[in-house]
PASEBA-1860 file (N, C-alpha, C; in nm, 3 decimals):
! residues 81
1> MPWIRTIA> 0.085/-0.117/0.000/0.000/0.000/0.000/0.089/0.124/0.000 ~ 0.056/0.224/-0.082/0.137/0.346/-0.086/0.123/0.424/0.043 ~ 0.224/0.501/0.071/0.223/0.585/0.189/0.226/0.729/0.142 ~ 0.135/0.810/0.189/0.126/0.950/0.152/0.142/1.033/0.278 ~ 0.236/1.127/0.275/0.255/1.216/0.389/0.134/1.308/0.400 ~ 0.081/1.322/0.519/-0.036/1.407/0.541/-0.013/1.496/0.663 ~ -0.099/1.594/0.677/-0.095/1.681/0.793/-0.205/1.635/0.889 ~ -0.166/1.608/1.012/-0.260/1.561/1.114/-0.362/1.669/1.148
9> VDEASGKL> -0.476/1.627/1.195/-0.584/1.720/1.229/-0.536/1.823/1.330 ~ -0.465/1.778/1.433/-0.421/1.871/1.538/-0.305/1.962/1.495 ~ -0.249/1.940/1.376/-0.141/2.023/1.324/-0.187/2.116/1.212 ~ -0.312/2.104/1.171/-0.364/2.184/1.060/-0.380/2.330/1.100 ~ -0.357/2.419/1.003/-0.378/2.561/1.025/-0.428/2.624/0.896 ~ -0.473/2.748/0.906/-0.517/2.821/0.789/-0.633/2.754/0.717 ~ -0.627/2.756/0.583/-0.736/2.699/0.503/-0.754/2.550/0.529 ~ -0.643/2.478/0.551/-0.655/2.335/0.578/-0.736/2.311/0.704
17> KLHYDAAI> -0.712/2.389/0.808/-0.789/2.372/0.932/-0.937/2.397/0.906 ~ -0.969/2.495/0.822/-1.110/2.520/0.788/-1.172/2.399/0.718 ~ -1.096/2.338/0.627/-1.146/2.218/0.557/-1.163/2.101/0.654 ~ -1.066/2.083/0.742/-1.075/1.976/0.841/-1.195/1.998/0.933 ~ -1.213/2.121/0.979/-1.326/2.152/1.067/-1.459/2.122/0.996 ~ -1.467/2.157/0.867/-1.588/2.128/0.790/-1.610/1.977/0.777 ~ -1.502/1.903/0.758/-1.512/1.757/0.748/-1.564/1.698/0.879 ~ -1.516/1.750/0.988/-1.561/1.701/1.119/-1.709/1.733/1.139
25> RRAGRVYS> -1.752/1.850/1.097/-1.895/1.884/1.109/-1.980/1.792/1.021 ~ -1.929/1.759/0.902/-2.005/1.674/0.808/-2.009/1.529/0.853 ~ -1.893/1.477/0.891/-1.882/1.332/0.910/-1.838/1.290/1.050 ~ -1.808/1.387/1.136/-1.764/1.352/1.271/-1.615/1.321/1.281 ~ -1.546/1.325/1.167/-1.402/1.298/1.164/-1.346/1.340/1.030 ~ -1.214/1.337/1.018/-1.148/1.367/0.891/-1.100/1.235/0.832 ~ -1.164/1.193/0.725/-1.128/1.066/0.662/-0.997/1.077/0.585 ~ -0.933/0.964/0.564/-0.804/0.959/0.496/-0.809/1.019/0.356
33> IVRSMSLA> -0.921/1.004/0.286/-0.933/1.060/0.152/-0.917/1.212/0.156 ~ -0.965/1.275/0.262/-0.948/1.420/0.279/-0.805/1.451/0.321 ~ -0.752/1.375/0.416/-0.614/1.398/0.462/-0.512/1.376/0.351 ~ -0.545/1.291/0.253/-0.449/1.265/0.145/-0.422/1.389/0.061 ~ -0.509/1.488/0.069/-0.490/1.613/-0.005/-0.444/1.727/0.085 ~ -0.405/1.696/0.207/-0.373/1.799/0.306/-0.252/1.885/0.270 ~ -0.160/1.833/0.191/-0.044/1.913/0.152/-0.078/2.013/0.043 ~ -0.197/2.001/-0.015/-0.240/2.091/-0.122/-0.384/2.135/-0.096
41> PAVLEASM> -0.404/2.227/0.000/-0.540/2.269/0.034/-0.621/2.320/-0.086 ~ -0.556/2.379/-0.185/-0.629/2.426/-0.304/-0.687/2.307/-0.380 ~ -0.614/2.197/-0.385/-0.663/2.075/-0.450/-0.779/2.017/-0.369 ~ -0.765/2.015/-0.239/-0.872/1.968/-0.152/-0.998/2.052/-0.173 ~ -0.982/2.183/-0.179/-1.097/2.271/-0.200/-1.164/2.244/-0.335 ~ -1.084/2.229/-0.440/-1.139/2.201/-0.573/-1.209/2.065/-0.575 ~ -1.151/1.967/-0.508/-1.210/1.833/-0.503/-1.345/1.837/-0.432 ~ -1.353/1.908/-0.320/-1.478/1.917/-0.246/-1.583/1.996/-0.325
49> KLYRAIMF> -1.539/2.097/-0.398/-1.632/2.175/-0.481/-1.690/2.087/-0.592 ~ -1.605/2.006/-0.655/-1.652/1.914/-0.758/-1.749/1.812/-0.699 ~ -1.714/1.756/-0.583/-1.801/1.660/-0.516/-1.939/1.720/-0.491 ~ -1.942/1.841/-0.435/-2.071/1.905/-0.405/-2.150/1.934/-0.533 ~ -2.081/1.976/-0.639/-2.148/2.004/-0.765/-2.212/1.877/-0.821 ~ -2.144/1.766/-0.808/-2.197/1.639/-0.859/-2.310/1.587/-0.770 ~ -2.287/1.583/-0.641/-2.383/1.520/-0.550/-2.508/1.604/-0.524 ~ -2.497/1.735/-0.536/-2.610/1.821/-0.503/-2.669/1.893/-0.625
57> APEGLTRR> -2.635/1.849/-0.745/-2.689/1.911/-0.866/-2.842/1.896/-0.866 ~ -2.914/2.001/-0.903/-3.060/1.993/-0.900/-3.121/1.908/-1.012 ~ -3.047/1.886/-1.118/-3.100/1.810/-1.231/-3.046/1.667/-1.231 ~ -3.110/1.581/-1.309/-3.062/1.444/-1.323/-3.106/1.354/-1.210 ~ -3.015/1.272/-1.165/-3.044/1.176/-1.059/-3.075/1.245/-0.927 ~ -3.148/1.176/-0.841/-3.171/1.227/-0.706/-3.044/1.208/-0.625 ~ -3.038/1.274/-0.513/-2.922/1.258/-0.424/-2.909/1.113/-0.380 ~ -3.020/1.051/-0.348/-3.019/0.910/-0.306/-2.962/0.821/-0.417
65> QREMVAVV> -3.003/0.845/-0.541/-2.953/0.765/-0.653/-2.802/0.787/-0.673 ~ -2.758/0.911/-0.658/-2.615/0.941/-0.672/-2.534/0.867/-0.564 ~ -2.586/0.867/-0.442/-2.518/0.797/-0.333/-2.513/0.646/-0.361 ~ -2.623/0.592/-0.416/-2.625/0.449/-0.448/-2.521/0.416/-0.556 ~ -2.511/0.501/-0.658/-2.410/0.481/-0.762/-2.271/0.484/-0.700 ~ -2.246/0.580/-0.612/-2.114/0.591/-0.546/-2.082/0.465/-0.465 ~ -2.181/0.413/-0.395/-2.160/0.291/-0.314/-2.128/0.172/-0.404 ~ -2.201/0.156/-0.513/-2.178/0.044/-0.605/-2.039/0.054/-0.668
73> VSSVNRCH> -2.003/0.173/-0.715/-1.871/0.192/-0.777/-1.761/0.164/-0.676 ~ -1.775/0.215/-0.554/-1.675/0.190/-0.451/-1.663/0.041/-0.421 ~ -1.776/-0.026/-0.414/-1.776/-0.170/-0.387/-1.707/-0.247/-0.498 ~ -1.742/-0.215/-0.621/-1.679/-0.284/-0.736/-1.527/-0.261/-0.736 ~ -1.486/-0.140/-0.699/-1.343/-0.106/-0.695/-1.275/-0.148/-0.565 ~ -1.351/-0.212/-0.476/-1.298/-0.254/-0.346/-1.240/-0.136/-0.267 ~ -1.311/-0.026/-0.275/-1.269/0.097/-0.207/-1.366/0.122/-0.092 ~ -1.316/0.136/0.029/-1.406/0.153/0.143/-1.464/0.295/0.153
81> Y> -1.425/0.385/0.062/-1.485/0.518/0.061/-1.610/0.515/-0.021
END
């Protein structure tokens, strides 16, 4: 398994701390997928913006359907996210 250097939650500052705090509000913790982008907060911000645009788009699939697609794709890819 690859090893990626990350910034721990208790060491985060600036924009990264804001992203971590938002993750904790959303999910109760900061998942590794978020921490994997901790060295590039601009990338993390862009990734979260894309995620929100896809998952909360008013047209097309419902939010529930989008979540089901995400679960199936993650399962097929053996990804626990």
